[in-house]
C-alpha positions as protocol buffer text, in pm:
chain_id: "A"
residue {
  index: 1
  type: UNK
  ca { x: 522 y: -3678 z: -29 }
}
residue {
  index: 2
  type: UNK
  ca { x: 464 y: -4034 z: -147 }
}
residue {
  index: 3
  type: UNK
  ca { x: 129 y: -4037 z: -328 }
}
residue {
  index: 4
  type: UNK
  ca { x: 99 y: -4415 z: -366 }
}
residue {
  index: 5
  type: UNK
  ca { x: 55 y: -4388 z: -742 }
}
residue {
  index: 6
  type: UNK
  ca { x: 323 y: -4641 z: -838 }
}
residue {
  index: 7
  type: UNK
  ca { x: 188 y: -4872 z: -1108 }
}
residue {
  index: 8
  type: UNK
  ca { x: -150 y: -4702 z: -1134 }
}
residue {
  index: 9
  type: UNK
  ca { x: -276 y: -4631 z: -1484 }
}
residue {
  index: 10
  type: UNK
  ca { x: -376 y: -4275 z: -1570 }
}
residue {
  index: 11
  type: UNK
  ca { x: -532 y: -4130 z: -1884 }
}
residue {
  index: 12
  type: UNK
  ca { x: -457 y: -3759 z: -1930 }
}
residue {
  index: 13
  type: UNK
  ca { x: -613 y: -3554 z: -2209 }
}
residue {
  index: 14
  type: UNK
  ca { x: -462 y: -3239 z: -2354 }
}
residue {
  index: 15
  type: UNK
  ca { x: -133 y: -3385 z: -2238 }
}
residue {
  index: 16
  type: UNK
  ca { x: 119 y: -3238 z: -2479 }
}
residue {
  index: 17
  type: UNK
  ca { x: 150 y: -2886 z: -2334 }
}
residue {
  index: 18
  type: UNK
  ca { x: 59 y: -2655 z: -2050 }
}
residue {
  index: 19
  type: UNK
  ca { x: -127 y: -2802 z: -1755 }
}
residue {
  index: 20
  type: UNK
  ca { x: -165 y: -3142 z: -1923 }
}
residue {
  index: 21
  type: UNK
  ca { x: 208 y: -3173 z: -1981 }
}
residue {
  index: 22
  type: UNK
  ca { x: 275 y: -3076 z: -1619 }
}
residue {
  index: 23
  type: UNK
  ca { x: 18 y: -3330 z: -1496 }
}
residue {
  index: 24
  type: UNK
  ca { x: 171 y: -3603 z: -1711 }
}
residue {
  index: 25
  type: UNK
  ca { x: 521 y: -3520 z: -1582 }
}
residue {
  index: 26
  type: UNK
  ca { x: 405 y: -3522 z: -1219 }
}
residue {
  index: 27
  type: UNK
  ca { x: 217 y: -3851 z: -1247 }
}
residue {
  index: 28
  type: UNK
  ca { x: 513 y: -4017 z: -1418 }
}
residue {
  index: 29
  type: UNK
  ca { x: 746 y: -3887 z: -1146 }
}
residue {
  index: 30
  type: UNK
  ca { x: 515 y: -4048 z: -888 }
}
residue {
  index: 31
  type: UNK
  ca { x: 545 y: -4384 z: -1065 }
}
residue {
  index: 32
  type: UNK
  ca { x: 215 y: -4390 z: -1250 }
}
residue {
  index: 33
  type: UNK
  ca { x: 181 y: -4535 z: -1598 }
}
residue {
  index: 34
  type: UNK
  ca { x: 33 y: -4268 z: -1821 }
}
residue {
  index: 35
  type: UNK
  ca { x: -158 y: -4269 z: -2148 }
}
residue {
  index: 36
  type: UNK
  ca { x: -116 y: -3916 z: -2280 }
}
residue {
  index: 37
  type: UNK
  ca { x: -387 y: -3805 z: -2522 }
}
residue {
  index: 38
  type: UNK
  ca { x: -336 y: -3513 z: -2759 }
}
residue {
  index: 39
  type: UNK
  ca { x: -344 y: -3431 z: -3127 }
}
residue {
  index: 40
  type: UNK
  ca { x: 37 y: -3415 z: -3142 }
}
residue {
  index: 41
  type: UNK
  ca { x: 314 y: -3537 z: -2912 }
}
residue {
  index: 42
  type: UNK
  ca { x: 446 y: -3186 z: -2844 }
}
residue {
  index: 43
  type: UNK
  ca { x: 699 y: -3194 z: -2561 }
}
residue {
  index: 44
  type: UNK
  ca { x: 601 y: -3539 z: -2435 }
}
residue {
  index: 45
  type: UNK
  ca { x: 911 y: -3693 z: -2593 }
}
residue {
  index: 46
  type: UNK
  ca { x: 1123 y: -3528 z: -2325 }
}
residue {
  index: 47
  type: UNK
  ca { x: 947 y: -3703 z: -2036 }
}
residue {
  index: 48
  type: UNK
  ca { x: 1085 y: -4009 z: -1859 }
}
residue {
  index: 49
  type: UNK
  ca { x: 867 y: -4293 z: -1735 }
}
residue {
  index: 50
  type: UNK
  ca { x: 611 y: -4548 z: -1846 }
}
residue {
  index: 51
  type: UNK
  ca { x: 437 y: -4331 z: -2104 }
}
residue {
  index: 52
  type: UNK
  ca { x: 224 y: -4400 z: -2410 }
}
residue {
  index: 53
  type: UNK
  ca { x: 115 y: -4120 z: -2639 }
}
residue {
  index: 54
  type: UNK
  ca { x: -212 y: -4163 z: -2826 }
}
residue {
  index: 55
  type: UNK
  ca { x: -269 y: -3916 z: -3109 }
}
residue {
  index: 56
  type: UNK
  ca { x: -640 y: -3830 z: -3100 }
}
residue {
  index: 57
  type: UNK
  ca { x: -857 y: -3528 z: -3167 }
}
residue {
  index: 58
  type: UNK
  ca { x: -1123 y: -3502 z: -2899 }
}
residue {
  index: 59
  type: UNK
  ca { x: -1351 y: -3319 z: -3141 }
}
residue {
  index: 60
  type: UNK
  ca { x: -1400 y: -3668 z: -3288 }
}
residue {
  index: 61
  type: UNK
  ca { x: -1683 y: -3835 z: -3090 }
}
residue {
  index: 62
  type: UNK
  ca { x: -1505 y: -4172 z: -3114 }
}
residue {
  index: 63
  type: UNK
  ca { x: -1175 y: -4045 z: -2973 }
}
residue {
  index: 64
  type: UNK
  ca { x: -1249 y: -4073 z: -2597 }
}
residue {
  index: 65
  type: UNK
  ca { x: -1340 y: -4441 z: -2620 }
}
residue {
  index: 66
  type: UNK
  ca { x: -1027 y: -4504 z: -2822 }
}
residue {
  index: 67
  type: UNK
  ca { x: -820 y: -4337 z: -2552 }
}
residue {
  index: 68
  type: UNK
  ca { x: -957 y: -4569 z: -2285 }
}
residue {
  index: 69
  type: UNK
  ca { x: -911 y: -4871 z: -2512 }
}
residue {
  index: 70
  type: UNK
  ca { x: -548 y: -4768 z: -2562 }
}
residue {
  index: 71
  type: UNK
  ca { x: -492 y: -4763 z: -2186 }
}
residue {
  index: 72
  type: UNK
  ca { x: -652 y: -5104 z: -2141 }
}
residue {
  index: 73
  type: UNK
  ca { x: -450 y: -5249 z: -2428 }
}
residue {
  index: 74
  type: UNK
  ca { x: -122 y: -5100 z: -2305 }
}
residue {
  index: 75
  type: UNK
  ca { x: -156 y: -5141 z: -1929 }
}
residue {
  index: 76
  type: UNK
  ca { x: -451 y: -5370 z: -1861 }
}
residue {
  index: 77
  type: UNK
  ca { x: -695 y: -5120 z: -1713 }
}
residue {
  index: 78
  type: UNK
  ca { x: -758 y: -4767 z: -1591 }
}
residue {
  index: 79
  type: UNK
  ca { x: -730 y: -4621 z: -1239 }
}
residue {
  index: 80
  type: UNK
  ca { x: -721 y: -4246 z: -1300 }
}
residue {
  index: 81
  type: UNK
  ca { x: -884 y: -4020 z: -1559 }
}
residue {
  index: 82
  type: UNK
  ca { x: -776 y: -3656 z: -1592 }
}
residue {
  index: 83
  type: UNK
  ca { x: -1004 y: -3458 z: -1823 }
}
residue {
  index: 84
  type: UNK
  ca { x: -765 y: -3173 z: -1884 }
}
residue {
  index: 85
  type: UNK
  ca { x: -826 y: -3096 z: -2253 }
}
residue {
  index: 86
  type: UNK
  ca { x: -1023 y: -2777 z: -2289 }
}
residue {
  index: 87
  type: UNK
  ca { x: -1013 y: -2412 z: -2370 }
}
residue {
  index: 88
  type: UNK
  ca { x: -1063 y: -2279 z: -2721 }
}
residue {
  index: 89
  type: UNK
  ca { x: -1144 y: -2556 z: -2970 }
}
residue {
  index: 90
  type: UNK
  ca { x: -925 y: -2578 z: -3280 }
}
residue {
  index: 91
  type: UNK
  ca { x: -972 y: -2268 z: -3492 }
}
residue {
  index: 92
  type: UNK
  ca { x: -1118 y: -2053 z: -3213 }
}
residue {
  index: 93
  type: UNK
  ca { x: -928 y: -1789 z: -3019 }
}
residue {
  index: 94
  type: UNK
  ca { x: -1008 y: -1638 z: -2681 }
}
residue {
  index: 95
  type: UNK
  ca { x: -1068 y: -1391 z: -2528 }
}
residue {
  index: 96
  type: UNK
  ca { x: -1327 y: -1230 z: -2750 }
}
residue {
  index: 97
  type: UNK
  ca { x: -1431 y: -869 z: -2746 }
}
residue {
  index: 98
  type: UNK
  ca { x: -1794 y: -941 z: -2658 }
}
residue {
  index: 99
  type: UNK
  ca { x: -2061 y: -1205 z: -2608 }
}
residue {
  index: 100
  type: UNK
  ca { x: -2191 y: -1101 z: -2951 }
}
residue {
  index: 101
  type: UNK
  ca { x: -1870 y: -1218 z: -3119 }
}
residue {
  index: 102
  type: UNK
  ca { x: -1956 y: -1589 z: -3068 }
}
residue {
  index: 103
  type: UNK
  ca { x: -2186 y: -1742 z: -3330 }
}
residue {
  index: 104
  type: UNK
  ca { x: -2382 y: -2067 z: -3293 }
}
residue {
  index: 105
  type: UNK
  ca { x: -2098 y: -2265 z: -3449 }
}
residue {
  index: 106
  type: UNK
  ca { x: -1856 y: -2125 z: -3190 }
}
residue {
  index: 107
  type: UNK
  ca { x: -2084 y: -2227 z: -2905 }
}
residue {
  index: 108
  type: UNK
  ca { x: -2133 y: -2573 z: -3054 }
}
residue {
  index: 109
  type: UNK
  ca { x: -1758 y: -2626 z: -3090 }
}
residue {
  index: 110
  type: UNK
  ca { x: -1702 y: -2506 z: -2734 }
}
residue {
  index: 111
  type: UNK
  ca { x: -1959 y: -2754 z: -2599 }
}
residue {
  index: 112
  type: UNK
  ca { x: -1814 y: -3037 z: -2809 }
}
residue {
  index: 113
  type: UNK
  ca { x: -1457 y: -2980 z: -2695 }
}
residue {
  index: 114
  type: UNK
  ca { x: -1508 y: -2882 z: -2331 }
}
residue {
  index: 115
  type: UNK
  ca { x: -1815 y: -3084 z: -2229 }
}
residue {
  index: 116
  type: UNK
  ca { x: -1893 y: -3370 z: -2464 }
}
residue {
  index: 117
  type: UNK
  ca { x: -1532 y: -3489 z: -2465 }
}
residue {
  index: 118
  type: UNK
  ca { x: -1553 y: -3514 z: -2084 }
}
residue {
  index: 119
  type: UNK
  ca { x: -1889 y: -3693 z: -2096 }
}
residue {
  index: 120
  type: UNK
  ca { x: -1761 y: -3943 z: -2350 }
}
residue {
  index: 121
  type: UNK
  ca { x: -1432 y: -4014 z: -2175 }
}
residue {
  index: 122
  type: UNK
  ca { x: -1601 y: -4066 z: -1840 }
}
residue {
  index: 123
  type: UNK
  ca { x: -1866 y: -4289 z: -1997 }
}
residue {
  index: 124
  type: UNK
  ca { x: -1596 y: -4505 z: -2156 }
}
residue {
  index: 125
  type: UNK
  ca { x: -1383 y: -4516 z: -1841 }
}
residue {
  index: 126
  type: UNK
  ca { x: -1639 y: -4597 z: -1573 }
}
residue {
  index: 127
  type: UNK
  ca { x: -1677 y: -4970 z: -1652 }
}
residue {
  index: 128
  type: UNK
  ca { x: -1299 y: -5011 z: -1634 }
}
residue {
  index: 129
  type: UNK
  ca { x: -1271 y: -4812 z: -1312 }
}
residue {
  index: 130
  type: UNK
  ca { x: -1543 y: -5028 z: -1158 }
}
residue {
  index: 131
  type: UNK
  ca { x: -1360 y: -5341 z: -1270 }
}
residue {
  index: 132
  type: UNK
  ca { x: -1057 y: -5224 z: -1070 }
}
residue {
  index: 133
  type: UNK
  ca { x: -1269 y: -5156 z: -761 }
}
residue {
  index: 134
  type: UNK
  ca { x: -1288 y: -4781 z: -817 }
}
residue {
  index: 135
  type: UNK
  ca { x: -1054 y: -4498 z: -901 }
}
residue {
  index: 136
  type: UNK
  ca { x: -1030 y: -4124 z: -945 }
}
residue {
  index: 137
  type: UNK
  ca { x: -1167 y: -3885 z: -1206 }
}
residue {
  index: 138
  type: UNK
  ca { x: -1032 y: -3530 z: -1204 }
}
residue {
  index: 139
  type: UNK
  ca { x: -1204 y: -3279 z: -1430 }
}
residue {
  index: 140
  type: UNK
  ca { x: -1024 y: -2952 z: -1504 }
}
residue {
  index: 141
  type: UNK
  ca { x: -1262 y: -2656 z: -1518 }
}
residue {
  index: 142
  type: UNK
  ca { x: -1181 y: -2285 z: -1474 }
}
residue {
  index: 143
  type: UNK
  ca { x: -1249 y: -2000 z: -1236 }
}
residue {
  index: 144
  type: UNK
  ca { x: -1446 y: -1839 z: -1521 }
}
residue {
  index: 145
  type: UNK
  ca { x: -1715 y: -2097 z: -1447 }
}
residue {
  index: 146
  type: UNK
  ca { x: -1780 y: -1903 z: -1126 }
}
residue {
  index: 147
  type: UNK
  ca { x: -1668 y: -1554 z: -1228 }
}
residue {
  index: 148
  type: UNK
  ca { x: -1847 y: -1476 z: -1556 }
}
residue {
  index: 149
  type: UNK
  ca { x: -1648 y: -1288 z: -1819 }
}
residue {
  index: 150
  type: UNK
  ca { x: -1813 y: -1142 z: -2132 }
}
residue {
  index: 151
  type: UNK
  ca { x: -1491 y: -1198 z: -2328 }
}
residue {
  index: 152
  type: UNK
  ca { x: -1521 y: -1574 z: -2269 }
}
residue {
  index: 153
  type: UNK
  ca { x: -1896 y: -1622 z: -2218 }
}
residue {
  index: 154
  type: UNK
  ca { x: -1925 y: -1954 z: -2400 }
}
residue {
  index: 155
  type: UNK
  ca { x: -1615 y: -2101 z: -2236 }
}
residue {
  index: 156
  type: UNK
  ca { x: -1724 y: -2008 z: -1884 }
}
residue {
  index: 157
  type: UNK
  ca { x: -2077 y: -2134 z: -1936 }
}
residue {
  index: 158
  type: UNK
  ca { x: -1962 y: -2471 z: -2066 }
}
residue {
  index: 159
  type: UNK
  ca { x: -1711 y: -2515 z: -1785 }
}
residue {
  index: 160
  type: UNK
  ca { x: -1989 y: -2439 z: -1535 }
}
residue {
  index: 161
  type: UNK
  ca { x: -2163 y: -2743 z: -1680 }
}
residue {
  index: 162
  type: UNK
  ca { x: -1848 y: -2946 z: -1607 }
}
residue {
  index: 163
  type: UNK
  ca { x: -1873 y: -2843 z: -1241 }
}
residue {
  index: 164
  type: UNK
  ca { x: -2233 y: -2965 z: -1230 }
}
residue {
  index: 165
  type: UNK
  ca { x: -2147 y: -3289 z: -1409 }
}
residue {
  index: 166
  type: UNK
  ca { x: -1866 y: -3361 z: -1164 }
}
residue {
  index: 167
  type: UNK
  ca { x: -2105 y: -3329 z: -870 }
}
residue {
  index: 168
  type: UNK
  ca { x: -2356 y: -3559 z: -1039 }
}
residue {
  index: 169
  type: UNK
  ca { x: -2092 y: -3824 z: -1109 }
}
residue {
  index: 170
  type: UNK
  ca { x: -1953 y: -3808 z: -757 }
}
residue {
  index: 171
  type: UNK
  ca { x: -2301 y: -3868 z: -616 }
}
residue {
  index: 172
  type: UNK
  ca { x: -2388 y: -4159 z: -842 }
}
residue {
  index: 173
  type: UNK
  ca { x: -2059 y: -4348 z: -834 }
}
residue {
  index: 174
  type: UNK
  ca { x: -1903 y: -4253 z: -500 }
}
residue {
  index: 175
  type: UNK
  ca { x: -2051 y: -4557 z: -329 }
}
residue {
  index: 176
  type: UNK
  ca { x: -1883 y: -4778 z: -588 }
}
residue {
  index: 177
  type: UNK
  ca { x: -1538 y: -4644 z: -519 }
}
residue {
  index: 178
  type: UNK
  ca { x: -1510 y: -4381 z: -793 }
}
residue {
  index: 179
  type: UNK
  ca { x: -1414 y: -4037 z: -668 }
}
residue {
  index: 180
  type: UNK
  ca { x: -1485 y: -3736 z: -891 }
}
residue {
  index: 181
  type: UNK
  ca { x: -1336 y: -3395 z: -820 }
}
residue {
  index: 182
  type: UNK
  ca { x: -1275 y: -3073 z: -1010 }
}
residue {
  index: 183
  type: UNK
  ca { x: -971 y: -2848 z: -1027 }
}
residue {
  index: 184
  type: UNK
  ca { x: -1045 y: -2491 z: -1136 }
}
residue {
  index: 185
  type: UNK
  ca { x: -734 y: -2302 z: -1245 }
}
residue {
  index: 186
  type: UNK
  ca { x: -723 y: -1929 z: -1283 }
}
residue {
  index: 187
  type: UNK
  ca { x: -483 y: -1761 z: -1524 }
}
residue {
  index: 188
  type: UNK
  ca { x: -204 y: -2014 z: -1579 }
}
residue {
  index: 189
  type: UNK
  ca { x: 115 y: -1940 z: -1770 }
}
residue {
  index: 190
  type: UNK
  ca { x: 52 y: -2182 z: -2054 }
}
residue {
  index: 191
  type: UNK
  ca { x: 77 y: -2160 z: -2434 }
}
residue {
  index: 192
  type: UNK
  ca { x: -287 y: -2044 z: -2430 }
}
residue {
  index: 193
  type: UNK
  ca { x: -144 y: -1721 z: -2288 }
}
residue {
  index: 194
  type: UNK
  ca { x: 209 y: -1716 z: -2423 }
}
residue {
  index: 195
  type: UNK
  ca { x: 185 y: -1838 z: -2784 }
}
residue {
  index: 196
  type: UNK
  ca { x: 196 y: -1582 z: -3064 }
}
residue {
  index: 197
  type: UNK
  ca { x: -159 y: -1462 z: -3116 }
}
residue {
  index: 198
  type: UNK
  ca { x: -262 y: -1603 z: -2778 }
}
residue {
  index: 199
  type: UNK
  ca { x: -440 y: -1437 z: -2488 }
}
residue {
  index: 200
  type: UNK
  ca { x: -148 y: -1213 z: -2395 }
}
residue {
  index: 201
  type: UNK
  ca { x: -125 y: -1071 z: -2747 }
}
residue {
  index: 202
  type: UNK
  ca { x: -500 y: -1027 z: -2776 }
}
residue {
  index: 203
  type: UNK
  ca { x: -526 y: -848 z: -2440 }
}
residue {
  index: 204
  type: UNK
  ca { x: -225 y: -636 z: -2531 }
}
residue {
  index: 205
  type: UNK
  ca { x: -402 y: -526 z: -2851 }
}
residue {
  index: 206
  type: UNK
  ca { x: -718 y: -439 z: -2659 }
}
residue {
  index: 207
  type: UNK
  ca { x: -531 y: -253 z: -2385 }
}
residue {
  index: 208
  type: UNK
  ca { x: -272 y: -80 z: -2600 }
}
residue {
  index: 209
  type: UNK
  ca { x: 7 y: -262 z: -2420 }
}
residue {
  index: 210
  type: UNK
  ca { x: 261 y: -533 z: -2503 }
}
residue {
  index: 211
  type: UNK
  ca { x: 256 y: -908 z: -2436 }
}
residue {
  index: 212
  type: UNK
  ca { x: 535 y: -912 z: -2175 }
}
residue {
  index: 213
  type: UNK
  ca { x: 362 y: -644 z: -1970 }
}
residue {
  index: 214
  type: UNK
  ca { x: 36 y: -838 z: -1994 }
}
residue {
  index: 215
  type: UNK
  ca { x: 200 y: -1159 z: -1871 }
}
residue {
  index: 216
  type: UNK
  ca { x: 400 y: -1010 z: -1587 }
}
residue {
  index: 217
  type: UNK
  ca { x: 186 y: -720 z: -1469 }
}
residue {
  index: 218
  type: UNK
  ca { x: -134 y: -632 z: -1651 }
}
residue {
  index: 219
  type: UNK
  ca { x: -314 y: -967 z: -1645 }
}
residue {
  index: 220
  type: UNK
  ca { x: -251 y: -1034 z: -1273 }
}
residue {
  index: 221
  type: UNK
  ca { x: -357 y: -676 z: -1196 }
}
residue {
  index: 222
  type: UNK
  ca { x: -670 y: -694 z: -1414 }
}
residue {
  index: 223
  type: UNK
  ca { x: -772 y: -1015 z: -1240 }
}
residue {
  index: 224
  type: UNK
  ca { x: -680 y: -882 z: -894 }
}
residue {
  index: 225
  type: UNK
  ca { x: -464 y: -1187 z: -827 }
}
residue {
  index: 226
  type: UNK
  ca { x: -339 y: -1173 z: -468 }
}
residue {
  index: 227
  type: UNK
  ca { x: -7 y: -1338 z: -559 }
}
residue {
  index: 228
  type: UNK
  ca { x: 60 y: -1077 z: -828 }
}
residue {
  index: 229
  type: UNK
  ca { x: 159 y: -1337 z: -1090 }
}
residue {
  index: 230
  type: UNK
  ca { x: 15 y: -1600 z: -1319 }
}
residue {
  index: 231
  type: UNK
  ca { x: -14 y: -1953 z: -1185 }
}
residue {
  index: 232
  type: UNK
  ca { x: 253 y: -2203 z: -1297 }
}
residue {
  index: 233
  type: UNK
  ca { x: 129 y: -2528 z: -1460 }
}
residue {
  index: 234
  type: UNK
  ca { x: 311 y: -2745 z: -1205 }
}
residue {
  index: 235
  type: UNK
  ca { x: 112 y: -2579 z: -926 }
}
residue {
  index: 236
  type: UNK
  ca { x: -209 y: -2706 z: -1083 }
}
residue {
  index: 237
  type: UNK
  ca { x: -52 y: -3045 z: -1156 }
}
residue {
  index: 238
  type: UNK
  ca { x: 36 y: -3096 z: -789 }
}
residue {
  index: 239
  type: UNK
  ca { x: -329 y: -3061 z: -691 }
}
residue {
  index: 240
  type: UNK
  ca { x: -443 y: -3293 z: -970 }
}
residue {
  index: 241
  type: UNK
  ca { x: -190 y: -3557 z: -863 }
}
residue {
  index: 242
  type: UNK
  ca { x: -308 y: -3543 z: -502 }
}
residue {
  index: 243
  type: UNK
  ca { x: -671 y: -3590 z: -610 }
}
residue {
  index: 244
  type: UNK
  ca { x: -565 y: -3879 z: -834 }
}
residue {
  index: 245
  type: UNK
  ca { x: -396 y: -4051 z: -542 }
}
residue {
  index: 246
  type: UNK
  ca { x: -534 y: -4273 z: -264 }
}
residue {
  index: 247
  type: UNK
  ca { x: -425 y: -4005 z: -16 }
}
residue {
  index: 248
  type: UNK
  ca { x: -746 y: -3818 z: -105 }
}
residue {
  index: 249
  type: UNK
  ca { x: -962 y: -4126 z: -45 }
}
residue {
  index: 250
  type: UNK
  ca { x: -1236 y: -3932 z: 136 }
}
residue {
  index: 251
  type: UNK
  ca { x: -1243 y: -3639 z: -105 }
}
residue {
  index: 252
  type: UNK
  ca { x: -1510 y: -3648 z: -372 }
}
residue {
  index: 253
  type: UNK
  ca { x: -1754 y: -3401 z: -525 }
}
residue {
  index: 254
  type: UNK
  ca { x: -1516 y: -3119 z: -435 }
}
residue {
  index: 255
  type: UNK
  ca { x: -1375 y: -2828 z: -634 }
}
residue {
  index: 256
  type: UNK
  ca { x: -1019 y: -2711 z: -577 }
}
residue {
  index: 257
  type: UNK
  ca { x: -935 y: -2361 z: -698 }
}
residue {
  index: 258
  type: UNK
  ca { x: -577 y: -2279 z: -802 }
}
residue {
  index: 259
  type: UNK
  ca { x: -596 y: -1917 z: -908 }
}
residue {
  index: 260
  type: UNK
  ca { x: -352 y: -1699 z: -718 }
}
residue {
  index: 261
  type: UNK
  ca { x: -638 y: -1552 z: -518 }
}
residue {
  index: 262
  type: UNK
  ca { x: -849 y: -1441 z: -816 }
}
residue {
  index: 263
  type: UNK
  ca { x: -1185 y: -1562 z: -679 }
}
residue {
  index: 264
  type: UNK
  ca { x: -1298 y: -1364 z: -377 }
}
residue {
  index: 265
  type: UNK
  ca { x: -1644 y: -1514 z: -314 }
}
residue {
  index: 266
  type: UNK
  ca { x: -1710 y: -1761 z: -34 }
}
């Protein structure tokens, strides 16, 4: 499907791996010009297209504005913002054993990384989106925002705030041509799960299993995923790209769940 993204300028955070890397790849394949924001370049060097990598740490309050400035300097403006960066902040690992395992500093870091970085990037981007006559903001949340999990209490709570923020932004700026939507992935086969010491290893330790069994069988079963497997990053990226495109011109204030059937509520 032609998404009419040729020449449009997109800023993608958390772009060097996992969902962000898949989103960057998909947008480039559709002809968009992409500013990829991450601490390191990761696997971005292997992508083809009009790509600029900006090395920034979104725990730095000044980083989001610098990301937008980089897009304006490189490509003359901004049309699409994908707030993908999220999950455990640097130095924090999830899942935890209990709500009691997260201290104040853990909560503060989670808010900084998963909420304030979104607030700051959107704040910096809106004037440039308005200058182009509008655009699309896609915020990546999680199904844990709707299905509370004690092992990730702080993460789920902060992402629930992202859902609320997205609705607020869509209401205020929809009449000015800025669409704001949310994509909520479930368990996605990303480095968050697969890296050494990641979620698969931690769940394996808790369950007395091994990481491969967690990834292929135990995690999908624990989460009652209808598809029986973890979601692939490209499956989330396809939804993000559609919401970034003019083909979704009448879609705003919506949440799109990509979770293999994890959420069962209406």
